[in-house]
PDBQT receptor file of N, H, CA, C and O in Angstrom, charges set to zero:
ATOM      1  N   MET A   1       8.214   9.407   9.406  1.00  0.00    +0.000 N 
ATOM      2  CA  MET A   1       9.077   9.407   8.660  1.00  0.00    +0.000 C 
ATOM      3  C   MET A   1       8.103   9.313   7.514  1.00  0.00    +0.000 C 
ATOM      4  O   MET A   1       6.957   9.760   7.532  1.00  0.00    +0.000 OA
ATOM      5  N   HIS A   2       8.624   8.748   6.620  1.00  0.00    +0.000 N 
ATOM      6  H   HIS A   2       9.556   8.384   6.606  1.00  0.00    +0.000 HD
ATOM      7  CA  HIS A   2       7.607   9.007   5.174  1.00  0.00    +0.000 C 
ATOM      8  C   HIS A   2       7.975   7.907   4.594  1.00  0.00    +0.000 C 
ATOM      9  O   HIS A   2       8.878   7.103   4.828  1.00  0.00    +0.000 OA
ATOM     10  N   ILE A   3       6.853   8.000   3.512  1.00  0.00    +0.000 N 
ATOM     11  H   ILE A   3       6.120   8.653   3.323  1.00  0.00    +0.000 HD
ATOM     12  CA  ILE A   3       7.206   6.973   1.998  1.00  0.00    +0.000 C 
ATOM     13  C   ILE A   3       6.844   7.272   0.567  1.00  0.00    +0.000 C 
ATOM     14  O   ILE A   3       6.404   8.420   0.639  1.00  0.00    +0.000 OA
ATOM     15  N   ILE A   4       6.756   6.752  -1.162  1.00  0.00    +0.000 N 
ATOM     16  H   ILE A   4       7.113   5.820  -1.220  1.00  0.00    +0.000 HD
ATOM     17  CA  ILE A   4       6.805   6.704  -1.384  1.00  0.00    +0.000 C 
ATOM     18  C   ILE A   4       5.616   6.268  -1.961  1.00  0.00    +0.000 C 
ATOM     19  O   ILE A   4       5.444   5.055  -1.841  1.00  0.00    +0.000 OA
ATOM     20  N   LEU A   5       4.379   7.128  -2.793  1.00  0.00    +0.000 N 
ATOM     21  H   LEU A   5       4.519   8.113  -2.890  1.00  0.00    +0.000 HD
ATOM     22  CA  LEU A   5       2.802   6.900  -2.718  1.00  0.00    +0.000 C 
ATOM     23  C   LEU A   5       2.839   7.174  -4.218  1.00  0.00    +0.000 C 
ATOM     24  O   LEU A   5       2.560   8.326  -4.549  1.00  0.00    +0.000 OA
ATOM     25  N   ASN A   6       3.208   6.104  -5.391  1.00  0.00    +0.000 N 
ATOM     26  H   ASN A   6       3.435   5.168  -5.122  1.00  0.00    +0.000 HD
ATOM     27  CA  ASN A   6       2.400   6.879  -6.430  1.00  0.00    +0.000 C 
ATOM     28  C   ASN A   6       3.460   7.142  -6.570  1.00  0.00    +0.000 C 
ATOM     29  O   ASN A   6       3.329   7.441  -7.757  1.00  0.00    +0.000 OA
ATOM     30  N   ASP A   7       5.075   7.403  -6.277  1.00  0.00    +0.000 N 
ATOM     31  H   ASP A   7       5.181   7.160  -5.313  1.00  0.00    +0.000 HD
ATOM     32  CA  ASP A   7       5.162   8.100  -6.996  1.00  0.00    +0.000 C 
ATOM     33  C   ASP A   7       4.782  10.026  -6.014  1.00  0.00    +0.000 C 
ATOM     34  O   ASP A   7       4.118  11.009  -6.340  1.00  0.00    +0.000 OA
ATOM     35  N   GLU A   8       5.612   9.689  -4.839  1.00  0.00    +0.000 N 
ATOM     36  H   GLU A   8       6.152   8.890  -4.574  1.00  0.00    +0.000 HD
ATOM     37  CA  GLU A   8       4.953  10.988  -4.160  1.00  0.00    +0.000 C 
ATOM     38  C   GLU A   8       5.299  11.355  -2.685  1.00  0.00    +0.000 C 
ATOM     39  O   GLU A   8       4.518  10.999  -1.803  1.00  0.00    +0.000 OA
ATOM     40  N   GLN A   9       6.042  11.810  -2.479  1.00  0.00    +0.000 N 
ATOM     41  H   GLN A   9       6.677  12.100  -3.195  1.00  0.00    +0.000 HD
ATOM     42  CA  GLN A   9       6.557  11.773  -1.299  1.00  0.00    +0.000 C 
ATOM     43  C   GLN A   9       5.371  11.561  -0.250  1.00  0.00    +0.000 C 
ATOM     44  O   GLN A   9       4.438  12.103  -0.842  1.00  0.00    +0.000 OA
ATOM     45  N   HIS A  10       4.773  11.007   1.170  1.00  0.00    +0.000 N 
ATOM     46  H   HIS A  10       5.532  10.567   1.650  1.00  0.00    +0.000 HD
ATOM     47  CA  HIS A  10       3.902  11.154   1.514  1.00  0.00    +0.000 C 
ATOM     48  C   HIS A  10       3.983  10.291   3.310  1.00  0.00    +0.000 C 
ATOM     49  O   HIS A  10       4.370   9.199   3.724  1.00  0.00    +0.000 OA
ATOM     50  N   PRO A  11       3.344  11.602   3.959  1.00  0.00    +0.000 N 
ATOM     51  CA  PRO A  11       3.833  11.387   5.255  1.00  0.00    +0.000 C 
ATOM     52  C   PRO A  11       3.163   9.970   6.592  1.00  0.00    +0.000 C 
ATOM     53  O   PRO A  11       1.947  10.029   6.774  1.00  0.00    +0.000 OA
ATOM     54  N   LEU A  12       3.852   8.956   7.325  1.00  0.00    +0.000 N 
ATOM     55  H   LEU A  12       4.840   8.908   7.177  1.00  0.00    +0.000 HD
ATOM     56  CA  LEU A  12       3.147   8.713   8.019  1.00  0.00    +0.000 C 
ATOM     57  C   LEU A  12       3.867   8.253   9.285  1.00  0.00    +0.000 C 
ATOM     58  O   LEU A  12       5.070   8.393   9.508  1.00  0.00    +0.000 OA
ATOM     59  N   THR A  13       2.769   7.565  10.248  1.00  0.00    +0.000 N 
ATOM     60  H   THR A  13       1.792   7.451  10.067  1.00  0.00    +0.000 HD
ATOM     61  CA  THR A  13       3.359   7.434  11.358  1.00  0.00    +0.000 C 
ATOM     62  C   THR A  13       4.647   5.971  11.447  1.00  0.00    +0.000 C 
ATOM     63  O   THR A  13       5.237   5.528  10.462  1.00  0.00    +0.000 OA
ATOM     64  N   GLU A  14       4.768   5.602  12.501  1.00  0.00    +0.000 N 
ATOM     65  H   GLU A  14       4.289   5.962  13.302  1.00  0.00    +0.000 HD
ATOM     66  CA  GLU A  14       6.280   5.189  12.576  1.00  0.00    +0.000 C 
ATOM     67  C   GLU A  14       5.208   3.843  12.876  1.00  0.00    +0.000 C 
ATOM     68  O   GLU A  14       4.355   3.919  13.761  1.00  0.00    +0.000 OA
ATOM     69  N   GLY A  15       5.366   2.685  12.066  1.00  0.00    +0.000 N 
ATOM     70  H   GLY A  15       6.058   2.624  11.348  1.00  0.00    +0.000 HD
ATOM     71  CA  GLY A  15       4.739   1.514  13.253  1.00  0.00    +0.000 C 
ATOM     72  C   GLY A  15       3.326   1.167  12.107  1.00  0.00    +0.000 C 
ATOM     73  O   GLY A  15       2.555   0.208  12.141  1.00  0.00    +0.000 OA
ATOM     74  N   THR A  16       3.349   1.993  11.425  1.00  0.00    +0.000 N 
ATOM     75  H   THR A  16       3.976   2.772  11.397  1.00  0.00    +0.000 HD
ATOM     76  CA  THR A  16       1.555   1.429  10.881  1.00  0.00    +0.000 C 
ATOM     77  C   THR A  16       1.904   1.285   9.794  1.00  0.00    +0.000 C 
ATOM     78  O   THR A  16       2.796   1.840   9.152  1.00  0.00    +0.000 OA
ATOM     79  N   THR A  17       0.933   0.231   9.448  1.00  0.00    +0.000 N 
ATOM     80  H   THR A  17       0.209  -0.220   9.970  1.00  0.00    +0.000 HD
ATOM     81  CA  THR A  17       0.265  -0.977   8.680  1.00  0.00    +0.000 C 
ATOM     82  C   THR A  17       1.010  -1.126   7.019  1.00  0.00    +0.000 C 
ATOM     83  O   THR A  17       1.647  -0.082   6.879  1.00  0.00    +0.000 OA
ATOM     84  N   LEU A  18       1.129  -1.765   6.080  1.00  0.00    +0.000 N 
ATOM     85  H   LEU A  18       0.612  -2.614   6.194  1.00  0.00    +0.000 HD
ATOM     86  CA  LEU A  18      -0.787  -1.861   4.768  1.00  0.00    +0.000 C 
ATOM     87  C   LEU A  18      -1.574  -1.150   5.077  1.00  0.00    +0.000 C 
ATOM     88  O   LEU A  18      -1.746   0.064   5.179  1.00  0.00    +0.000 OA
ATOM     89  N   ALA A  19      -2.366  -2.559   5.318  1.00  0.00    +0.000 N 
ATOM     90  H   ALA A  19      -2.227  -3.546   5.235  1.00  0.00    +0.000 HD
ATOM     91  CA  ALA A  19      -3.944  -2.420   5.715  1.00  0.00    +0.000 C 
ATOM     92  C   ALA A  19      -3.987  -0.527   6.369  1.00  0.00    +0.000 C 
ATOM     93  O   ALA A  19      -4.854   0.265   6.001  1.00  0.00    +0.000 OA
ATOM     94  N   GLN A  20      -2.455  -0.043   7.703  1.00  0.00    +0.000 N 
ATOM     95  H   GLN A  20      -1.751  -0.687   8.003  1.00  0.00    +0.000 HD
ATOM     96  CA  GLN A  20      -3.408   1.706   8.081  1.00  0.00    +0.000 C 
ATOM     97  C   GLN A  20      -4.049   1.321   6.578  1.00  0.00    +0.000 C 
ATOM     98  O   GLN A  20      -5.137   0.925   6.160  1.00  0.00    +0.000 OA
ATOM     99  N   LEU A  21      -3.320   1.514   6.262  1.00  0.00    +0.000 N 
ATOM    100  H   LEU A  21      -2.436   1.836   6.602  1.00  0.00    +0.000 HD
ATOM    101  CA  LEU A  21      -2.281   3.112   5.162  1.00  0.00    +0.000 C 
ATOM    102  C   LEU A  21      -3.531   3.357   4.546  1.00  0.00    +0.000 C 
ATOM    103  O   LEU A  21      -4.338   4.242   4.833  1.00  0.00    +0.000 OA
ATOM    104  N   LEU A  22      -3.666   1.929   3.108  1.00  0.00    +0.000 N 
ATOM    105  H   LEU A  22      -3.011   1.210   2.875  1.00  0.00    +0.000 HD
ATOM    106  CA  LEU A  22      -5.052   1.910   2.612  1.00  0.00    +0.000 C 
ATOM    107  C   LEU A  22      -6.344   1.906   3.486  1.00  0.00    +0.000 C 
ATOM    108  O   LEU A  22      -7.188   2.434   2.762  1.00  0.00    +0.000 OA
ATOM    109  N   THR A  23      -6.845   1.627   4.504  1.00  0.00    +0.000 N 
ATOM    110  H   THR A  23      -6.159   1.198   5.092  1.00  0.00    +0.000 HD
ATOM    111  CA  THR A  23      -8.015   2.204   4.800  1.00  0.00    +0.000 C 
ATOM    112  C   THR A  23      -7.773   3.979   5.153  1.00  0.00    +0.000 C 
ATOM    113  O   THR A  23      -8.855   4.396   5.564  1.00  0.00    +0.000 OA
ATOM    114  N   GLU A  24      -7.113   4.702   5.134  1.00  0.00    +0.000 N 
ATOM    115  H   GLU A  24      -6.233   4.363   4.800  1.00  0.00    +0.000 HD
ATOM    116  CA  GLU A  24      -6.822   5.994   5.540  1.00  0.00    +0.000 C 
ATOM    117  C   GLU A  24      -6.978   6.435   3.992  1.00  0.00    +0.000 C 
ATOM    118  O   GLU A  24      -7.446   7.554   3.784  1.00  0.00    +0.000 OA
ATOM    119  N   LEU A  25      -6.609   5.612   2.878  1.00  0.00    +0.000 N 
ATOM    120  H   LEU A  25      -6.229   4.703   3.047  1.00  0.00    +0.000 HD
ATOM    121  CA  LEU A  25      -6.367   6.151   1.722  1.00  0.00    +0.000 C 
ATOM    122  C   LEU A  25      -7.926   6.252   1.002  1.00  0.00    +0.000 C 
ATOM    123  O   LEU A  25      -8.379   6.688  -0.056  1.00  0.00    +0.000 OA
ATOM    124  N   GLU A  26      -8.606   5.400   2.557  1.00  0.00    +0.000 N 
ATOM    125  H   GLU A  26      -8.238   5.045   3.416  1.00  0.00    +0.000 HD
ATOM    126  CA  GLU A  26     -10.169   4.475   1.868  1.00  0.00    +0.000 C 
ATOM    127  C   GLU A  26     -10.083   4.063   0.668  1.00  0.00    +0.000 C 
ATOM    128  O   GLU A  26     -11.084   3.977  -0.043  1.00  0.00    +0.000 OA
ATOM    129  N   GLN A  27      -8.563   3.660   0.145  1.00  0.00    +0.000 N 
ATOM    130  H   GLN A  27      -7.749   3.729   0.723  1.00  0.00    +0.000 HD
ATOM    131  CA  GLN A  27      -8.328   1.751  -0.333  1.00  0.00    +0.000 C 
ATOM    132  C   GLN A  27      -8.912   0.381  -0.414  1.00  0.00    +0.000 C 
ATOM    133  O   GLN A  27      -9.229  -0.518  -1.193  1.00  0.00    +0.000 OA
ATOM    134  N   ASP A  28      -8.875   0.707   0.730  1.00  0.00    +0.000 N 
ATOM    135  H   ASP A  28      -8.617   1.437   1.363  1.00  0.00    +0.000 HD
ATOM    136  CA  ASP A  28      -9.535  -0.748   1.441  1.00  0.00    +0.000 C 
ATOM    137  C   ASP A  28     -10.569  -1.573   0.744  1.00  0.00    +0.000 C 
ATOM    138  O   ASP A  28     -11.399  -2.290   1.304  1.00  0.00    +0.000 OA
ATOM    139  N   LYS A  29     -10.419  -1.384  -0.598  1.00  0.00    +0.000 N 
ATOM    140  H   LYS A  29      -9.745  -0.802  -1.053  1.00  0.00    +0.000 HD
ATOM    141  CA  LYS A  29     -12.221  -2.025  -1.037  1.00  0.00    +0.000 C 
ATOM    142  C   LYS A  29     -11.515  -3.338  -2.233  1.00  0.00    +0.000 C 
ATOM    143  O   LYS A  29     -10.313  -3.432  -2.485  1.00  0.00    +0.000 OA
ATOM    144  N   PRO A  30     -12.242  -3.936  -2.626  1.00  0.00    +0.000 N 
ATOM    145  CA  PRO A  30     -11.888  -5.123  -3.565  1.00  0.00    +0.000 C 
ATOM    146  C   PRO A  30     -10.970  -4.283  -5.438  1.00  0.00    +0.000 C 
ATOM    147  O   PRO A  30     -10.622  -3.185  -5.871  1.00  0.00    +0.000 OA
ATOM    148  N   GLY A  31     -10.991  -5.228  -5.727  1.00  0.00    +0.000 N 
ATOM    149  H   GLY A  31     -11.275  -6.120  -5.376  1.00  0.00    +0.000 HD
ATOM    150  CA  GLY A  31      -9.899  -4.943  -7.195  1.00  0.00    +0.000 C 
ATOM    151  C   GLY A  31      -8.775  -3.555  -6.832  1.00  0.00    +0.000 C 
ATOM    152  O   GLY A  31      -8.347  -2.825  -7.726  1.00  0.00    +0.000 OA
ATOM    153  N   VAL A  32      -8.392  -3.369  -5.229  1.00  0.00    +0.000 N 
ATOM    154  H   VAL A  32      -8.740  -3.961  -4.503  1.00  0.00    +0.000 HD
ATOM    155  CA  VAL A  32      -6.858  -2.161  -5.437  1.00  0.00    +0.000 C 
ATOM    156  C   VAL A  32      -5.299  -3.892  -5.119  1.00  0.00    +0.000 C 
ATOM    157  O   VAL A  32      -4.869  -4.802  -4.411  1.00  0.00    +0.000 OA
ATOM    158  N   ALA A  33      -5.243  -3.337  -5.993  1.00  0.00    +0.000 N 
ATOM    159  H   ALA A  33      -5.593  -2.597  -6.568  1.00  0.00    +0.000 HD
ATOM    160  CA  ALA A  33      -3.835  -4.051  -5.687  1.00  0.00    +0.000 C 
ATOM    161  C   ALA A  33      -2.814  -3.497  -5.209  1.00  0.00    +0.000 C 
ATOM    162  O   ALA A  33      -3.014  -2.285  -5.286  1.00  0.00    +0.000 OA
ATOM    163  N   VAL A  34      -1.231  -3.821  -4.484  1.00  0.00    +0.000 N 
ATOM    164  H   VAL A  34      -1.068  -4.805  -4.422  1.00  0.00    +0.000 HD
ATOM    165  CA  VAL A  34      -0.855  -3.066  -3.654  1.00  0.00    +0.000 C 
ATOM    166  C   VAL A  34       0.844  -3.854  -4.338  1.00  0.00    +0.000 C 
ATOM    167  O   VAL A  34       1.035  -5.070  -4.344  1.00  0.00    +0.000 OA
ATOM    168  N   ALA A  35       1.940  -2.748  -4.882  1.00  0.00    +0.000 N 
ATOM    169  H   ALA A  35       1.785  -1.760  -4.878  1.00  0.00    +0.000 HD
ATOM    170  CA  ALA A  35       2.607  -3.181  -4.616  1.00  0.00    +0.000 C 
ATOM    171  C   ALA A  35       4.083  -2.396  -4.223  1.00  0.00    +0.000 C 
ATOM    172  O   ALA A  35       4.598  -1.424  -4.776  1.00  0.00    +0.000 OA
ATOM    173  N   LEU A  36       4.666  -3.382  -2.787  1.00  0.00    +0.000 N 
ATOM    174  H   LEU A  36       4.248  -4.172  -2.338  1.00  0.00    +0.000 HD
ATOM    175  CA  LEU A  36       5.955  -3.057  -1.793  1.00  0.00    +0.000 C 
ATOM    176  C   LEU A  36       6.603  -2.679  -2.512  1.00  0.00    +0.000 C 
ATOM    177  O   LEU A  36       5.963  -2.939  -3.531  1.00  0.00    +0.000 OA
ATOM    178  N   ASN A  37       8.177  -1.837  -3.086  1.00  0.00    +0.000 N 
ATOM    179  H   ASN A  37       8.697  -1.626  -2.258  1.00  0.00    +0.000 HD
ATOM    180  CA  ASN A  37       9.126  -2.499  -3.540  1.00  0.00    +0.000 C 
ATOM    181  C   ASN A  37       8.504  -3.468  -4.561  1.00  0.00    +0.000 C 
ATOM    182  O   ASN A  37       8.287  -4.671  -4.709  1.00  0.00    +0.000 OA
ATOM    183  N   ARG A  38       8.299  -2.040  -5.315  1.00  0.00    +0.000 N 
ATOM    184  H   ARG A  38       8.475  -1.063  -5.195  1.00  0.00    +0.000 HD
ATOM    185  CA  ARG A  38       7.935  -3.747  -6.590  1.00  0.00    +0.000 C 
ATOM    186  C   ARG A  38       7.406  -4.585  -6.152  1.00  0.00    +0.000 C 
ATOM    187  O   ARG A  38       6.837  -3.870  -5.328  1.00  0.00    +0.000 OA
ATOM    188  N   GLU A  39       7.056  -5.499  -5.940  1.00  0.00    +0.000 N 
ATOM    189  H   GLU A  39       7.519  -6.080  -6.609  1.00  0.00    +0.000 HD
ATOM    190  CA  GLU A  39       6.328  -6.881  -5.602  1.00  0.00    +0.000 C 
ATOM    191  C   GLU A  39       5.372  -6.559  -4.906  1.00  0.00    +0.000 C 
ATOM    192  O   GLU A  39       5.206  -5.662  -4.079  1.00  0.00    +0.000 OA
ATOM    193  N   VAL A  40       4.570  -7.574  -5.404  1.00  0.00    +0.000 N 
ATOM    194  H   VAL A  40       4.705  -8.302  -6.076  1.00  0.00    +0.000 HD
ATOM    195  CA  VAL A  40       1.893  -7.261  -5.402  1.00  0.00    +0.000 C 
ATOM    196  C   VAL A  40       2.647  -7.722  -3.818  1.00  0.00    +0.000 C 
ATOM    197  O   VAL A  40       3.704  -8.286  -3.531  1.00  0.00    +0.000 OA
ATOM    198  N   VAL A  41       1.767  -7.289  -3.197  1.00  0.00    +0.000 N 
ATOM    199  H   VAL A  41       0.909  -6.832  -3.431  1.00  0.00    +0.000 HD
ATOM    200  CA  VAL A  41       1.714  -7.991  -1.242  1.00  0.00    +0.000 C 
ATOM    201  C   VAL A  41       0.300  -9.026  -1.561  1.00  0.00    +0.000 C 
ATOM    202  O   VAL A  41      -0.676  -8.909  -2.302  1.00  0.00    +0.000 OA
ATOM    203  N   ALA A  42       0.513  -9.504  -1.117  1.00  0.00    +0.000 N 
ATOM    204  H   ALA A  42       1.306  -9.599  -0.516  1.00  0.00    +0.000 HD
ATOM    205  CA  ALA A  42      -1.499 -10.076  -1.162  1.00  0.00    +0.000 C 
ATOM    206  C   ALA A  42      -2.529 -10.144  -0.106  1.00  0.00    +0.000 C 
ATOM    207  O   ALA A  42      -2.211 -10.771   0.904  1.00  0.00    +0.000 OA
ATOM    208  N   ARG A  43      -4.037  -9.464  -0.168  1.00  0.00    +0.000 N 
ATOM    209  H   ARG A  43      -4.295  -8.954  -0.989  1.00  0.00    +0.000 HD
ATOM    210  CA  ARG A  43      -4.353  -8.575   0.671  1.00  0.00    +0.000 C 
ATOM    211  C   ARG A  43      -4.453  -9.356   1.877  1.00  0.00    +0.000 C 
ATOM    212  O   ARG A  43      -4.858  -8.732   2.857  1.00  0.00    +0.000 OA
ATOM    213  N   SER A  44      -3.999 -11.372   2.141  1.00  0.00    +0.000 N 
ATOM    214  H   SER A  44      -3.670 -11.879   1.344  1.00  0.00    +0.000 HD
ATOM    215  CA  SER A  44      -4.202 -11.873   3.027  1.00  0.00    +0.000 C 
ATOM    216  C   SER A  44      -3.005 -11.031   4.241  1.00  0.00    +0.000 C 
ATOM    217  O   SER A  44      -3.309 -11.063   5.433  1.00  0.00    +0.000 OA
ATOM    218  N   GLN A  45      -2.089 -10.537   3.934  1.00  0.00    +0.000 N 
ATOM    219  H   GLN A  45      -1.843 -10.512   2.965  1.00  0.00    +0.000 HD
ATOM    220  CA  GLN A  45      -0.764 -10.629   3.966  1.00  0.00    +0.000 C 
ATOM    221  C   GLN A  45      -0.844  -8.723   4.673  1.00  0.00    +0.000 C 
ATOM    222  O   GLN A  45       0.216  -8.374   5.192  1.00  0.00    +0.000 OA
ATOM    223  N   TRP A  46      -2.391  -7.260   4.675  1.00  0.00    +0.000 N 
ATOM    224  H   TRP A  46      -3.252  -7.544   4.253  1.00  0.00    +0.000 HD
ATOM    225  CA  TRP A  46      -1.853  -6.131   4.265  1.00  0.00    +0.000 C 
ATOM    226  C   TRP A  46      -1.234  -5.686   5.690  1.00  0.00    +0.000 C 
ATOM    227  O   TRP A  46      -0.278  -4.958   5.953  1.00  0.00    +0.000 OA
ATOM    228  N   ALA A  47      -2.225  -6.466   6.589  1.00  0.00    +0.000 N 
ATOM    229  H   ALA A  47      -3.002  -7.058   6.375  1.00  0.00    +0.000 HD
ATOM    230  CA  ALA A  47      -2.729  -6.838   8.165  1.00  0.00    +0.000 C 
ATOM    231  C   ALA A  47      -0.965  -6.859   8.828  1.00  0.00    +0.000 C 
ATOM    232  O   ALA A  47      -1.019  -6.476   9.996  1.00  0.00    +0.000 OA
ATOM    233  N   GLU A  48      -0.258  -7.018   8.627  1.00  0.00    +0.000 N 
ATOM    234  H   GLU A  48      -0.214  -7.329   7.678  1.00  0.00    +0.000 HD
ATOM    235  CA  GLU A  48       0.900  -7.427   9.266  1.00  0.00    +0.000 C 
ATOM    236  C   GLU A  48       1.918  -7.116   8.949  1.00  0.00    +0.000 C 
ATOM    237  O   GLU A  48       2.857  -7.294   9.725  1.00  0.00    +0.000 OA
ATOM    238  N   ARG A  49       2.122  -6.522   7.666  1.00  0.00    +0.000 N 
ATOM    239  H   ARG A  49       1.360  -6.378   7.035  1.00  0.00    +0.000 HD
ATOM    240  CA  ARG A  49       2.567  -5.905   7.303  1.00  0.00    +0.000 C 
ATOM    241  C   ARG A  49       3.279  -3.999   7.008  1.00  0.00    +0.000 C 
ATOM    242  O   ARG A  49       3.237  -3.543   5.865  1.00  0.00    +0.000 OA
ATOM    243  N   GLN A  50       3.923  -3.043   8.311  1.00  0.00    +0.000 N 
ATOM    244  H   GLN A  50       3.956  -3.414   9.240  1.00  0.00    +0.000 HD
ATOM    245  CA  GLN A  50       4.243  -3.435   8.524  1.00  0.00    +0.000 C 
ATOM    246  C   GLN A  50       4.767  -1.950   8.044  1.00  0.00    +0.000 C 
ATOM    247  O   GLN A  50       4.494  -1.224   9.000  1.00  0.00    +0.000 OA
ATOM    248  N   LEU A  51       5.261  -1.315   7.235  1.00  0.00    +0.000 N 
ATOM    249  H   LEU A  51       5.483  -1.904   6.459  1.00  0.00    +0.000 HD
ATOM    250  CA  LEU A  51       5.952   0.016   6.991  1.00  0.00    +0.000 C 
ATOM    251  C   LEU A  51       7.358   0.560   7.171  1.00  0.00    +0.000 C 
ATOM    252  O   LEU A  51       7.973   0.221   8.182  1.00  0.00    +0.000 OA
ATOM    253  N   ALA A  52       7.842   1.251   6.417  1.00  0.00    +0.000 N 
ATOM    254  H   ALA A  52       7.342   1.526   5.596  1.00  0.00    +0.000 HD
ATOM    255  CA  ALA A  52       9.285   1.630   6.856  1.00  0.00    +0.000 C 
ATOM    256  C   ALA A  52       9.135   2.498   5.897  1.00  0.00    +0.000 C 
ATOM    257  O   ALA A  52       8.444   2.646   4.889  1.00  0.00    +0.000 OA
ATOM    258  N   PRO A  53      10.823   3.591   7.065  1.00  0.00    +0.000 N 
ATOM    259  CA  PRO A  53      10.699   4.366   6.401  1.00  0.00    +0.000 C 
ATOM    260  C   PRO A  53      11.561   5.255   4.194  1.00  0.00    +0.000 C 
ATOM    261  O   PRO A  53      12.755   5.463   3.977  1.00  0.00    +0.000 OA
ATOM    262  N   ASN A  54      10.632   5.451   3.368  1.00  0.00    +0.000 N 
ATOM    263  H   ASN A  54       9.663   5.282   3.544  1.00  0.00    +0.000 HD
ATOM    264  CA  ASN A  54      11.208   5.142   2.408  1.00  0.00    +0.000 C 
ATOM    265  C   ASN A  54      10.451   3.468   1.852  1.00  0.00    +0.000 C 
ATOM    266  O   ASN A  54      10.825   2.394   1.381  1.00  0.00    +0.000 OA
ATOM    267  N   ASP A  55       9.769   3.840   2.089  1.00  0.00    +0.000 N 
ATOM    268  H   ASP A  55       9.466   4.713   2.471  1.00  0.00    +0.000 HD
ATOM    269  CA  ASP A  55       9.981   1.879   1.146  1.00  0.00    +0.000 C 
ATOM    270  C   ASP A  55       8.390   2.646  -0.373  1.00  0.00    +0.000 C 
ATOM    271  O   ASP A  55       7.435   3.421  -0.312  1.00  0.00    +0.000 OA
ATOM    272  N   ASN A  56       8.853   2.034  -1.138  1.00  0.00    +0.000 N 
ATOM    273  H   ASN A  56       9.629   1.405  -1.187  1.00  0.00    +0.000 HD
ATOM    274  CA  ASN A  56       7.576   2.564  -2.776  1.00  0.00    +0.000 C 
ATOM    275  C   ASN A  56       6.516   1.827  -2.706  1.00  0.00    +0.000 C 
ATOM    276  O   ASN A  56       6.624   0.601  -2.714  1.00  0.00    +0.000 OA
ATOM    277  N   ILE A  57       5.643   2.275  -2.647  1.00  0.00    +0.000 N 
ATOM    278  H   ILE A  57       5.555   3.271  -2.640  1.00  0.00    +0.000 HD
ATOM    279  CA  ILE A  57       4.126   1.591  -2.645  1.00  0.00    +0.000 C 
ATOM    280  C   ILE A  57       3.381   2.268  -4.034  1.00  0.00    +0.000 C 
ATOM    281  O   ILE A  57       3.643   3.439  -4.305  1.00  0.00    +0.000 OA
ATOM    282  N   THR A  58       2.969   1.925  -4.416  1.00  0.00    +0.000 N 
ATOM    283  H   THR A  58       2.756   0.973  -4.196  1.00  0.00    +0.000 HD
ATOM    284  CA  THR A  58       2.402   1.692  -5.571  1.00  0.00    +0.000 C 
ATOM    285  C   THR A  58       0.889   0.886  -5.523  1.00  0.00    +0.000 C 
ATOM    286  O   THR A  58       0.638  -0.289  -5.793  1.00  0.00    +0.000 OA
ATOM    287  N   LEU A  59      -0.078   2.063  -5.040  1.00  0.00    +0.000 N 
ATOM    288  H   LEU A  59       0.126   3.018  -4.820  1.00  0.00    +0.000 HD
ATOM    289  CA  LEU A  59      -1.750   1.160  -5.841  1.00  0.00    +0.000 C 
ATOM    290  C   LEU A  59      -2.069   1.296  -7.157  1.00  0.00    +0.000 C 
ATOM    291  O   LEU A  59      -1.824   1.807  -8.250  1.00  0.00    +0.000 OA
ATOM    292  N   PHE A  60      -2.582   0.747  -6.649  1.00  0.00    +0.000 N 
ATOM    293  H   PHE A  60      -2.781   0.332  -5.762  1.00  0.00    +0.000 HD
ATOM    294  CA  PHE A  60      -3.087   0.237  -8.871  1.00  0.00    +0.000 C 
ATOM    295  C   PHE A  60      -4.958   0.014  -8.515  1.00  0.00    +0.000 C 
ATOM    296  O   PHE A  60      -5.310   0.428  -7.411  1.00  0.00    +0.000 OA
ATOM    297  N   HIS A  61      -6.210  -0.695  -9.545  1.00  0.00    +0.000 N 
ATOM    298  H   HIS A  61      -5.924  -1.032 -10.442  1.00  0.00    +0.000 HD
ATOM    299  CA  HIS A  61      -7.243  -1.199  -9.875  1.00  0.00    +0.000 C 
ATOM    300  C   HIS A  61      -7.116  -2.585 -10.236  1.00  0.00    +0.000 C 
ATOM    301  O   HIS A  61      -7.108  -2.369 -11.448  1.00  0.00    +0.000 OA
ATOM    302  N   ALA A  62      -7.004  -3.926 -10.152  1.00  0.00    +0.000 N 
ATOM    303  H   ALA A  62      -7.010  -4.102  -9.168  1.00  0.00    +0.000 HD
ATOM    304  CA  ALA A  62      -6.593  -4.907 -11.309  1.00  0.00    +0.000 C 
ATOM    305  C   ALA A  62      -8.199  -4.493 -11.742  1.00  0.00    +0.000 C 
ATOM    306  O   ALA A  62      -9.170  -4.338 -11.002  1.00  0.00    +0.000 OA
ATOM    307  N   ILE A  63      -8.085  -4.363 -13.397  1.00  0.00    +0.000 N 
ATOM    308  H   ILE A  63      -7.296  -4.489 -13.998  1.00  0.00    +0.000 HD
ATOM    309  CA  ILE A  63      -9.284  -4.941 -14.801  1.00  0.00    +0.000 C 
ATOM    310  C   ILE A  63      -8.838  -5.979 -14.891  1.00  0.00    +0.000 C 
ATOM    311  O   ILE A  63      -7.713  -6.420 -14.656  1.00  0.00    +0.000 OA
ATOM    312  N   ALA A  64      -9.904  -6.494 -15.312  1.00  0.00    +0.000 N 
ATOM    313  H   ALA A  64     -10.818  -6.136 -15.503  1.00  0.00    +0.000 HD
ATOM    314  CA  ALA A  64     -10.036  -8.107 -15.241  1.00  0.00    +0.000 C 
ATOM    315  C   ALA A  64     -10.490  -8.028 -16.979  1.00  0.00    +0.000 C 
ATOM    316  O   ALA A  64     -10.936  -6.960 -17.396  1.00  0.00    +0.000 OA
ATOM    317  N   GLY A  65     -10.364  -9.039 -17.789  1.00  0.00    +0.000 N 
ATOM    318  H   GLY A  65     -10.001  -9.907 -17.449  1.00  0.00    +0.000 HD
ATOM    319  CA  GLY A  65     -10.683  -8.330 -19.282  1.00  0.00    +0.000 C 
ATOM    320  C   GLY A  65     -10.403  -9.396 -20.306  1.00  0.00    +0.000 C 
ATOM    321  O   GLY A  65     -10.756 -10.366 -19.636  1.00  0.00    +0.000 OA
ATOM    322  N   GLY A  66     -10.077  -9.823 -21.279  1.00  0.00    +0.000 N 
ATOM    323  H   GLY A  66      -9.790  -9.035 -21.823  1.00  0.00    +0.000 HD
ATOM    324  CA  GLY A  66      -9.801 -10.766 -22.008  1.00  0.00    +0.000 C 
ATOM    325  C   GLY A  66      -9.832 -10.955 -23.221  1.00  0.00    +0.000 C 
ATOM    326  O   GLY A  66      -9.484 -12.041 -23.686  1.00  0.00    +0.000 OA
TER     327      GLY A  66
């Protein structure tokens, strides 16, 4: 199956969770935020959110400012 990751197609094994994807990409670190189909997913839900074909995922780094 394929997902859209930061506007590019990315192959993925069926049944992969968001947490597994981020581990594979080495992006499971503090400051990383994820939007799945334009909805931000809380880090506490990454392990239970299973990805589906054509899901649209945007990874970004949270930046503090004032």
